A tleap script that builds the chain and sets N, CA, C and O, in Angstrom:
source leaprc.protein.ff14SB
mol = sequence {
  NGLY TYR GLY THR ALA HIE CYS SER PRO GLN
  ASP VAL ASP VAL PRO ARG ILE GLY ASP GLU
  LEU ALA ALA ALA ARG ALA MET ARG SER VAL
  ALA ARG GLN LEU MET ARG GLU ALA ASP SER
  ASP LEU GLU ALA VAL GLY ALA GLY PRO GLY
  GLY ALA PRO GLY PRO GLY TYR GLY TRP PRO
  TYR THR ALA CPRO
}
set mol.1.N position { 95.616 111.120 97.465 }
set mol.1.CA position { 94.275 110.606 97.408 }
set mol.1.C position { 93.283 111.646 97.896 }
set mol.1.O position { 93.651 112.641 98.520 }
set mol.2.N position { 92.038 111.399 97.601 }
set mol.2.CA position { 90.986 112.326 97.968 }
set mol.2.C position { 89.822 111.538 98.531 }
set mol.2.O position { 89.421 110.522 97.964 }
set mol.3.N position { 89.280 111.999 99.640 }
set mol.3.CA position { 88.119 111.338 100.233 }
set mol.3.C position { 87.236 112.335 100.943 }
set mol.3.O position { 87.726 113.299 101.529 }
set mol.4.N position { 85.936 112.111 100.895 }
set mol.4.CA position { 84.982 112.982 101.572 }
set mol.4.C position { 83.979 112.151 102.348 }
set mol.4.O position { 83.838 110.948 102.127 }
set mol.5.N position { 83.293 112.806 103.249 }
set mol.5.CA position { 82.196 112.179 103.985 }
set mol.5.C position { 81.168 113.266 104.271 }
set mol.5.O position { 81.524 114.393 104.617 }
set mol.6.N position { 79.917 112.929 104.126 }
set mol.6.CA position { 78.832 113.880 104.368 }
set mol.6.C position { 77.823 113.250 105.316 }
set mol.6.O position { 77.524 112.059 105.226 }
set mol.7.N position { 77.313 114.050 106.208 }
set mol.7.CA position { 76.345 113.598 107.191 }
set mol.7.C position { 74.931 113.780 106.645 }
set mol.7.O position { 74.583 114.857 106.162 }
set mol.8.N position { 74.126 112.738 106.720 }
set mol.8.CA position { 72.720 112.851 106.337 }
set mol.8.C position { 71.979 113.660 107.395 }
set mol.8.O position { 72.373 113.648 108.562 }
set mol.9.N position { 70.923 114.358 107.016 }
set mol.9.CA position { 70.192 115.181 107.986 }
set mol.9.C position { 69.679 114.392 109.199 }
set mol.9.O position { 69.607 114.940 110.299 }
set mol.10.N position { 69.328 113.130 109.014 }
set mol.10.CA position { 68.806 112.342 110.140 }
set mol.10.C position { 69.909 111.717 110.993 }
set mol.10.O position { 69.608 111.165 112.052 }
set mol.11.N position { 71.181 111.784 110.572 }
set mol.11.CA position { 72.286 111.200 111.332 }
set mol.11.C position { 72.738 112.120 112.459 }
set mol.11.O position { 72.597 113.341 112.383 }
set mol.12.N position { 73.284 111.507 113.501 }
set mol.12.CA position { 73.908 112.266 114.589 }
set mol.12.C position { 75.223 112.816 114.058 }
set mol.12.O position { 75.970 112.096 113.396 }
set mol.13.N position { 75.515 114.073 114.337 }
set mol.13.CA position { 76.742 114.699 113.859 }
set mol.13.C position { 77.910 114.300 114.759 }
set mol.13.O position { 78.037 114.794 115.879 }
set mol.14.N position { 78.765 113.401 114.260 }
set mol.14.CA position { 79.962 112.975 114.990 }
set mol.14.C position { 81.143 113.207 114.048 }
set mol.14.O position { 81.466 112.342 113.233 }
set mol.15.N position { 81.789 114.373 114.157 }
set mol.15.CA position { 82.857 114.724 113.214 }
set mol.15.C position { 83.965 113.686 113.095 }
set mol.15.O position { 84.522 113.500 112.014 }
set mol.16.N position { 84.289 113.012 114.187 }
set mol.16.CA position { 85.376 112.020 114.140 }
set mol.16.C position { 85.056 110.903 113.147 }
set mol.16.O position { 85.940 110.450 112.420 }
set mol.17.N position { 83.804 110.457 113.111 }
set mol.17.CA position { 83.418 109.397 112.180 }
set mol.17.C position { 83.566 109.891 110.743 }
set mol.17.O position { 84.057 109.158 109.884 }
set mol.18.N position { 83.150 111.111 110.480 }
set mol.18.CA position { 83.312 111.686 109.149 }
set mol.18.C position { 84.777 111.771 108.755 }
set mol.18.O position { 85.140 111.479 107.616 }
set mol.19.N position { 85.622 112.176 109.711 }
set mol.19.CA position { 87.060 112.247 109.445 }
set mol.19.C position { 87.625 110.872 109.108 }
set mol.19.O position { 88.430 110.732 108.187 }
set mol.20.N position { 87.198 109.860 109.858 }
set mol.20.CA position { 87.675 108.495 109.608 }
set mol.20.C position { 87.234 108.002 108.236 }
set mol.20.O position { 88.018 107.396 107.506 }
set mol.21.N position { 85.973 108.266 107.887 }
set mol.21.CA position { 85.480 107.860 106.571 }
set mol.21.C position { 86.238 108.562 105.452 }
set mol.21.O position { 86.641 107.927 104.477 }
set mol.22.N position { 86.432 109.862 105.589 }
set mol.22.CA position { 87.146 110.614 104.563 }
set mol.22.C position { 88.579 110.112 104.420 }
set mol.22.O position { 89.068 109.958 103.301 }
set mol.23.N position { 89.258 109.856 105.539 }
set mol.23.CA position { 90.632 109.354 105.491 }
set mol.23.C position { 90.688 107.975 104.842 }
set mol.23.O position { 91.576 107.713 104.030 }
set mol.24.N position { 89.761 107.097 105.182 }
set mol.24.CA position { 89.729 105.754 104.597 }
set mol.24.C position { 89.484 105.828 103.093 }
set mol.24.O position { 90.100 105.089 102.325 }
set mol.25.N position { 88.592 106.713 102.675 }
set mol.25.CA position { 88.314 106.856 101.243 }
set mol.25.C position { 89.523 107.423 100.508 }
set mol.25.O position { 89.792 107.034 99.372 }
set mol.26.N position { 90.253 108.335 101.140 }
set mol.26.CA position { 91.472 108.870 100.525 }
set mol.26.C position { 92.525 107.777 100.392 }
set mol.26.O position { 93.206 107.694 99.370 }
set mol.27.N position { 92.665 106.937 101.418 }
set mol.27.CA position { 93.637 105.839 101.349 }
set mol.27.C position { 93.252 104.831 100.270 }
set mol.27.O position { 94.117 104.299 99.574 }
set mol.28.N position { 91.949 104.569 100.131 }
set mol.28.CA position { 91.489 103.659 99.089 }
set mol.28.C position { 91.818 104.249 97.712 }
set mol.28.O position { 92.192 103.515 96.798 }
set mol.29.N position { 91.681 105.564 97.565 }
set mol.29.CA position { 92.025 106.232 96.318 }
set mol.29.C position { 93.514 106.060 96.007 }
set mol.29.O position { 93.880 105.764 94.869 }
set mol.30.N position { 94.364 106.242 97.007 }
set mol.30.CA position { 95.802 106.069 96.822 }
set mol.30.C position { 96.121 104.619 96.457 }
set mol.30.O position { 96.948 104.369 95.580 }
set mol.31.N position { 95.471 103.665 97.124 }
set mol.31.CA position { 95.706 102.245 96.833 }
set mol.31.C position { 95.344 101.927 95.382 }
set mol.31.O position { 96.071 101.198 94.708 }
set mol.32.N position { 94.230 102.467 94.901 }
set mol.32.CA position { 93.843 102.238 93.499 }
set mol.32.C position { 94.875 102.820 92.547 }
set mol.32.O position { 95.220 102.199 91.542 }
set mol.33.N position { 95.369 104.015 92.863 }
set mol.33.CA position { 96.385 104.632 92.010 }
set mol.33.C position { 97.653 103.779 91.975 }
set mol.33.O position { 98.244 103.579 90.914 }
set mol.34.N position { 98.062 103.281 93.133 }
set mol.34.CA position { 99.261 102.436 93.201 }
set mol.34.C position { 99.064 101.131 92.430 }
set mol.34.O position { 99.984 100.668 91.756 }
set mol.35.N position { 97.869 100.534 92.525 }
set mol.35.CA position { 97.606 99.291 91.783 }
set mol.35.C position { 97.642 99.539 90.278 }
set mol.35.O position { 98.166 98.715 89.529 }
set mol.36.N position { 97.088 100.667 89.826 }
set mol.36.CA position { 97.141 100.985 88.398 }
set mol.36.C position { 98.589 101.131 87.939 }
set mol.36.O position { 98.953 100.629 86.876 }
set mol.37.N position { 99.421 101.816 88.734 }
set mol.37.CA position { 100.832 101.966 88.397 }
set mol.37.C position { 101.544 100.614 88.372 }
set mol.37.O position { 102.304 100.322 87.449 }
set mol.38.N position { 101.293 99.792 89.396 }
set mol.38.CA position { 101.926 98.472 89.452 }
set mol.38.C position { 101.489 97.615 88.269 }
set mol.38.O position { 102.320 96.939 87.662 }
set mol.39.N position { 100.203 97.630 87.930 }
set mol.39.CA position { 99.711 96.877 86.776 }
set mol.39.C position { 100.408 97.327 85.496 }
set mol.39.O position { 100.823 96.505 84.680 }
set mol.40.N position { 100.530 98.632 85.335 }
set mol.40.CA position { 101.184 99.186 84.150 }
set mol.40.C position { 102.647 98.760 84.097 }
set mol.40.O position { 103.142 98.359 83.044 }
set mol.41.N position { 103.338 98.848 85.229 }
set mol.41.CA position { 104.744 98.448 85.285 }
set mol.41.C position { 104.918 96.958 85.018 }
set mol.41.O position { 105.851 96.556 84.323 }
set mol.42.N position { 104.021 96.136 85.569 }
set mol.42.CA position { 104.090 94.694 85.333 }
set mol.42.C position { 103.883 94.375 83.856 }
set mol.42.O position { 104.610 93.562 83.285 }
set mol.43.N position { 102.906 95.005 83.248 }
set mol.43.CA position { 102.656 94.774 81.831 }
set mol.43.C position { 103.842 95.215 80.989 }
set mol.43.O position { 104.154 94.580 79.982 }
set mol.44.N position { 104.509 96.294 81.388 }
set mol.44.CA position { 105.658 96.806 80.642 }
set mol.44.C position { 106.819 95.818 80.620 }
set mol.44.O position { 107.627 95.832 79.691 }
set mol.45.N position { 106.909 94.959 81.638 }
set mol.45.CA position { 107.987 93.976 81.673 }
set mol.45.C position { 107.481 92.577 81.334 }
set mol.45.O position { 108.190 91.592 81.540 }
set mol.46.N position { 106.272 92.488 80.820 }
set mol.46.CA position { 105.736 91.198 80.384 }
set mol.46.C position { 105.203 90.322 81.488 }
set mol.46.O position { 105.109 89.107 81.316 }
set mol.47.N position { 104.848 90.908 82.626 }
set mol.47.CA position { 104.373 90.095 83.743 }
set mol.47.C position { 102.974 90.491 84.185 }
set mol.47.O position { 102.603 90.242 85.332 }
set mol.48.N position { 102.193 91.099 83.312 }
set mol.48.CA position { 100.847 91.520 83.668 }
set mol.48.C position { 99.891 90.359 83.750 }
set mol.48.O position { 100.272 89.227 83.451 }
set mol.49.N position { 98.642 90.611 84.151 }
set mol.49.CA position { 97.647 89.555 84.312 }
set mol.49.C position { 97.404 88.762 83.031 }
set mol.49.O position { 97.329 87.534 83.084 }
set mol.50.N position { 97.279 89.418 81.900 }
set mol.50.CA position { 97.159 88.727 80.625 }
set mol.50.C position { 95.976 87.786 80.481 }
set mol.50.O position { 95.953 87.006 79.529 }
set mol.51.N position { 95.002 87.812 81.363 }
set mol.51.CA position { 93.811 86.982 81.241 }
set mol.51.C position { 94.015 85.517 81.604 }
set mol.51.O position { 93.083 84.724 81.468 }
set mol.52.N position { 95.181 85.142 82.054 }
set mol.52.CA position { 95.433 83.743 82.428 }
set mol.52.C position { 94.827 83.459 83.798 }
set mol.52.O position { 94.779 84.348 84.648 }
set mol.53.N position { 94.362 82.221 84.024 }
set mol.53.CA position { 93.848 81.886 85.355 }
set mol.53.C position { 94.953 81.922 86.400 }
set mol.53.O position { 96.129 81.775 86.066 }
set mol.54.N position { 94.591 82.113 87.635 }
set mol.54.CA position { 95.568 82.147 88.716 }
set mol.54.C position { 95.561 83.503 89.384 }
set mol.54.O position { 94.624 84.280 89.201 }
set mol.55.N position { 96.596 83.800 90.159 }
set mol.55.CA position { 96.603 85.033 90.921 }
set mol.55.C position { 96.637 86.286 90.052 }
set mol.55.O position { 96.173 87.341 90.486 }
set mol.56.N position { 97.181 86.195 88.822 }
set mol.56.CA position { 97.159 87.331 87.929 }
set mol.56.C position { 98.371 88.240 88.014 }
set mol.56.O position { 98.445 89.217 87.269 }
set mol.57.N position { 99.309 87.961 88.881 }
set mol.57.CA position { 100.494 88.802 88.987 }
set mol.57.C position { 101.729 87.922 89.020 }
set mol.57.O position { 101.663 86.736 89.341 }
set mol.58.N position { 102.862 88.533 88.680 }
set mol.58.CA position { 104.122 87.815 88.713 }
set mol.58.C position { 104.520 87.343 87.330 }
set mol.58.O position { 103.857 87.656 86.341 }
set mol.59.N position { 105.590 86.600 87.266 }
set mol.59.CA position { 106.094 86.112 85.992 }
set mol.59.C position { 105.261 84.924 85.527 }
set mol.59.O position { 104.754 84.153 86.341 }
set mol.60.N position { 105.124 84.786 84.218 }
set mol.60.CA position { 104.337 83.650 83.695 }
set mol.60.C position { 104.947 82.326 84.136 }
set mol.60.O position { 106.169 82.189 84.201 }
set mol.61.N position { 104.098 81.357 84.436 }
set mol.61.CA position { 104.562 80.039 84.856 }
set mol.61.C position { 104.971 79.229 83.638 }
set mol.61.O position { 104.239 79.160 82.651 }
set mol.62.N position { 106.136 78.622 83.713 }
set mol.62.CA position { 106.560 77.698 82.670 }
set mol.62.C position { 106.919 76.381 83.359 }
set mol.62.O position { 107.640 76.360 84.356 }
set mol.63.N position { 106.410 75.306 82.816 }
set mol.63.CA position { 106.666 73.987 83.414 }
set mol.63.C position { 108.133 73.641 83.276 }
set mol.63.O position { 108.760 74.000 82.279 }
set mol.64.N position { 108.701 72.939 84.270 }
set mol.64.CA position { 110.121 72.550 84.215 }
set mol.64.C position { 110.391 71.544 83.134 }
set mol.64.O position { 111.532 71.117 82.958 }
savepdb mol mol.pdb
quit
């Protein structure tokens, strides 16, 4: 993942906060990549969201 943080000229320069923001943004990038992979894998086995109401993941519900 990749993340950056930039300090505005009027902000107090606190490098730790910038580091935390950059790390959080990188983790969010990794999470998005993992979700795209999981979505692709789910669709490949017929368990993707498919536009049906509900949580959108898992095997399709069939009534007993």
